[in-house]
mmCIF file of the C-alpha atoms, coordinates in Angstrom:
data_MODEL
# 
_entry.id   MODEL 
# 
loop_
_atom_site.group_PDB 
_atom_site.id 
_atom_site.type_symbol 
_atom_site.label_atom_id 
_atom_site.label_alt_id 
_atom_site.label_comp_id 
_atom_site.label_asym_id 
_atom_site.label_entity_id 
_atom_site.label_seq_id 
_atom_site.pdbx_PDB_ins_code 
_atom_site.Cartn_x 
_atom_site.Cartn_y 
_atom_site.Cartn_z 
_atom_site.occupancy 
_atom_site.B_iso_or_equiv 
_atom_site.pdbx_formal_charge 
_atom_site.auth_seq_id 
_atom_site.auth_comp_id 
_atom_site.auth_asym_id 
_atom_site.auth_atom_id 
_atom_site.pdbx_PDB_model_num 
ATOM 1  C CA . MET A 1 1  ? -2.772 9.025   -31.014 1.00 0.00 ? 1  MET A CA 1 
ATOM 2  C CA . GLY A 1 2  ? -3.062 9.793   -27.265 1.00 0.00 ? 2  GLY A CA 1 
ATOM 3  C CA . GLN A 1 3  ? -4.695 12.878  -25.945 1.00 0.00 ? 3  GLN A CA 1 
ATOM 4  C CA . ARG A 1 4  ? -2.753 15.306  -23.813 1.00 0.00 ? 4  ARG A CA 1 
ATOM 5  C CA . THR A 1 5  ? -4.863 16.632  -20.985 1.00 0.00 ? 5  THR A CA 1 
ATOM 6  C CA . GLY A 1 6  ? -2.107 18.454  -19.123 1.00 0.00 ? 6  GLY A CA 1 
ATOM 7  C CA . LEU A 1 7  ? -2.651 16.343  -16.002 1.00 0.00 ? 7  LEU A CA 1 
ATOM 8  C CA . SER A 1 8  ? 0.515  14.250  -16.286 1.00 0.00 ? 8  SER A CA 1 
ATOM 9  C CA . ASP A 1 9  ? 2.509  16.875  -14.351 1.00 0.00 ? 9  ASP A CA 1 
ATOM 10 C CA . ILE A 1 10 ? 0.039  16.783  -11.463 1.00 0.00 ? 10 ILE A CA 1 
ATOM 11 C CA . TYR A 1 11 ? 0.287  13.080  -10.622 1.00 0.00 ? 11 TYR A CA 1 
ATOM 12 C CA . PHE A 1 12 ? 2.696  11.895  -7.913  1.00 0.00 ? 12 PHE A CA 1 
ATOM 13 C CA . LYS A 1 13 ? 5.837  10.406  -9.474  1.00 0.00 ? 13 LYS A CA 1 
ATOM 14 C CA . PRO A 1 14 ? 8.135  9.022   -6.752  1.00 0.00 ? 14 PRO A CA 1 
ATOM 15 C CA . THR A 1 15 ? 11.789 8.280   -7.464  1.00 0.00 ? 15 THR A CA 1 
ATOM 16 C CA . ILE A 1 16 ? 13.179 4.757   -7.399  1.00 0.00 ? 16 ILE A CA 1 
ATOM 17 C CA . ALA A 1 17 ? 15.108 5.639   -4.232  1.00 0.00 ? 17 ALA A CA 1 
ATOM 18 C CA . ALA A 1 18 ? 11.927 6.809   -2.477  1.00 0.00 ? 18 ALA A CA 1 
ATOM 19 C CA . LEU A 1 19 ? 10.087 3.652   -3.509  1.00 0.00 ? 19 LEU A CA 1 
ATOM 20 C CA . PHE A 1 20 ? 12.907 1.435   -2.242  1.00 0.00 ? 20 PHE A CA 1 
ATOM 21 C CA . LYS A 1 21 ? 13.040 3.326   1.056   1.00 0.00 ? 21 LYS A CA 1 
ATOM 22 C CA . GLU A 1 22 ? 9.357  2.542   1.622   1.00 0.00 ? 22 GLU A CA 1 
ATOM 23 C CA . TYR A 1 23 ? 9.799  -1.061  0.458   1.00 0.00 ? 23 TYR A CA 1 
ATOM 24 C CA . LYS A 1 24 ? 12.608 -1.587  2.998   1.00 0.00 ? 24 LYS A CA 1 
ATOM 25 C CA . LYS A 1 25 ? 10.115 -0.790  5.761   1.00 0.00 ? 25 LYS A CA 1 
ATOM 26 C CA . ALA A 1 26 ? 7.983  -3.776  4.715   1.00 0.00 ? 26 ALA A CA 1 
ATOM 27 C CA . ILE A 1 27 ? 10.793 -6.334  4.340   1.00 0.00 ? 27 ILE A CA 1 
ATOM 28 C CA . PRO A 1 28 ? 10.514 -7.674  7.925   1.00 0.00 ? 28 PRO A CA 1 
ATOM 29 C CA . PHE A 1 29 ? 6.807  -8.304  7.404   1.00 0.00 ? 29 PHE A CA 1 
ATOM 30 C CA . LEU A 1 30 ? 7.407  -10.047 4.083   1.00 0.00 ? 30 LEU A CA 1 
ATOM 31 C CA . THR A 1 31 ? 10.175 -12.286 5.434   1.00 0.00 ? 31 THR A CA 1 
ATOM 32 C CA . ILE A 1 32 ? 9.097  -15.750 6.529   1.00 0.00 ? 32 ILE A CA 1 
ATOM 33 C CA . ALA A 1 33 ? 12.258 -17.051 8.219   1.00 0.00 ? 33 ALA A CA 1 
ATOM 34 C CA . THR A 1 34 ? 12.834 -15.500 11.643  1.00 0.00 ? 34 THR A CA 1 
ATOM 35 C CA . GLY A 1 35 ? 16.623 -15.714 11.225  1.00 0.00 ? 35 GLY A CA 1 
ATOM 36 C CA . ASN A 1 36 ? 16.480 -13.438 8.213   1.00 0.00 ? 36 ASN A CA 1 
ATOM 37 C CA . ARG A 1 37 ? 14.190 -11.067 10.073  1.00 0.00 ? 37 ARG A CA 1 
ATOM 38 C CA . LYS A 1 38 ? 16.653 -10.824 12.976  1.00 0.00 ? 38 LYS A CA 1 
ATOM 39 C CA . GLN A 1 39 ? 19.543 -10.240 10.578  1.00 0.00 ? 39 GLN A CA 1 
ATOM 40 C CA . PHE A 1 40 ? 17.628 -7.405  8.932   1.00 0.00 ? 40 PHE A CA 1 
ATOM 41 C CA . GLU A 1 41 ? 16.879 -5.838  12.310  1.00 0.00 ? 41 GLU A CA 1 
ATOM 42 C CA . VAL A 1 42 ? 20.563 -5.966  13.272  1.00 0.00 ? 42 VAL A CA 1 
ATOM 43 C CA . GLU A 1 43 ? 21.604 -4.341  9.982   1.00 0.00 ? 43 GLU A CA 1 
ATOM 44 C CA . GLU A 1 44 ? 18.948 -1.670  10.414  1.00 0.00 ? 44 GLU A CA 1 
ATOM 45 C CA . MET A 1 45 ? 20.161 -0.876  13.938  1.00 0.00 ? 45 MET A CA 1 
ATOM 46 C CA . LYS A 1 46 ? 23.751 -0.569  12.666  1.00 0.00 ? 46 LYS A CA 1 
ATOM 47 C CA . GLU A 1 47 ? 22.631 1.893   9.981   1.00 0.00 ? 47 GLU A CA 1 
ATOM 48 C CA . GLU A 1 48 ? 20.783 3.986   12.562  1.00 0.00 ? 48 GLU A CA 1 
ATOM 49 C CA . GLN A 1 49 ? 23.871 4.188   14.769  1.00 0.00 ? 49 GLN A CA 1 
ATOM 50 C CA . GLU A 1 50 ? 26.075 5.512   11.937  1.00 0.00 ? 50 GLU A CA 1 
# 
């Protein structure tokens, strides 16, 4: 049915973990409530210290 061109191995296929890592960077910009944004920043700082 579908044609195989041999290009499927060339395309970038990120892992779920890599996608989530990038998504976490955008969470503060997607959050509307400032309280949630501050909480995220505090959690992020704790992770960096560990």
